[in-house]
Steps between C-alpha positions, in 0.01 A plus 500: 500500500466405130355770281121493430508840334417356152131506595338811343455778758683332783799723463280795603418342835702564810803289589310399823203374301724303268695345784178410689341364189799283425552381860127437556469301173796284587384443861167370361649284225389732217696622205552880558500564127164339459351686796644836367364418156150450642513834681633675189219367292224536749574840652818641346630493866241754599377403843187717459398331174133431461343331202176687420347193327568236766566718809829306539735674741870541579832376368362155402147609425304312759141443383349295784477613865490131617815396316681819611395440862626143501835605350535797736438279799784264380727803465425624851297793364156404619430863596532603135196489279505500113322839500801644683753411234489835315600675824811276562843552360650241263725381780203461739317285243788260443446255789 
């Protein structure tokens, strides 16, 4: 696995998270560095992150229930709601 640790804060995450992030990004045709950079900027890799101004939640800071629901369905996570993100681990949010 090529290193993606150059993204600020990623080195503090677990090896399992980094591996799942890398493998999941590649499987979906995404650049793992770009995905990690978004998470670093949006939440600092804090899965419980909540923006008090926009009420955005989670690693990627989802703002809209409808866009989250559609994406969660595609990821096989239709039982997960945006409001649940702060209770999930970083690894649980990755799909």
